[in-house]
C-alpha positions, 0 to 999 in steps of 0.5 A, spaced: 500 500 500 504 505 497 498 510 495 495 515 500 488 514 497 485 508 494 478 509 490 474 503 489 468 506 484 461 502 483 462 496 488 456 492 488 454 492 481 455 484 481 456 479 486 463 477 487 466 470 488 468 468 495 476 468 493 475 475 490 471 477 496 476 474 501 482 478 496 478 484 497 478 484 504 484 480 507 489 480 502 489 486 498 485 492 500 481 493 506 485 489 511 492 492 508 489 499 509 485 499 515 488 505 520 494 506 515 491 508 508 485 512 506 479 508 502 474 511 498 468 506 496 463 508 492 457 504 491 449 504 490 449 499 495 448 500 502 453 497 507 447 493 510 447 490 503 454 487 502 452 480 504 448 480 497 455 481 494 459 476 498 459 471 503 456 474 510 462 473 514 466 476 509 461 482 508 460 483 516 468 483 516 469 488 510 463 493 512 466 493 520 473 495 517 470 500 512 465 503 517 470 504 523 473 511 523 469 512 516 465 518 514 459 516 510 456 520 505 449 518 503 446 522 497 439 521 494 435 524 489 434 523 481 439 521 477 443 526 473 444 522 467 437 520 467 435 527 467 439 529 462 437 524 457 430 525 458 
């Protein structure tokens, strides 16, 4: 982890395999950055829905680490892309 900030965009569009979820949490990103680096996770999925993406135990551990010391920004409203398209 050499970068001061890592941004993951659109997490949750598709379910991930267990080995991919485990790599995200344990080996690559979330655990490695925990309390050492900044992570920005962007998703249309609420953190409580991460167990739809990955096995529940990994989802719980991932969300627990991500939300500890986190600033959560929830947005709402109409889609800008949809508004521009219509």
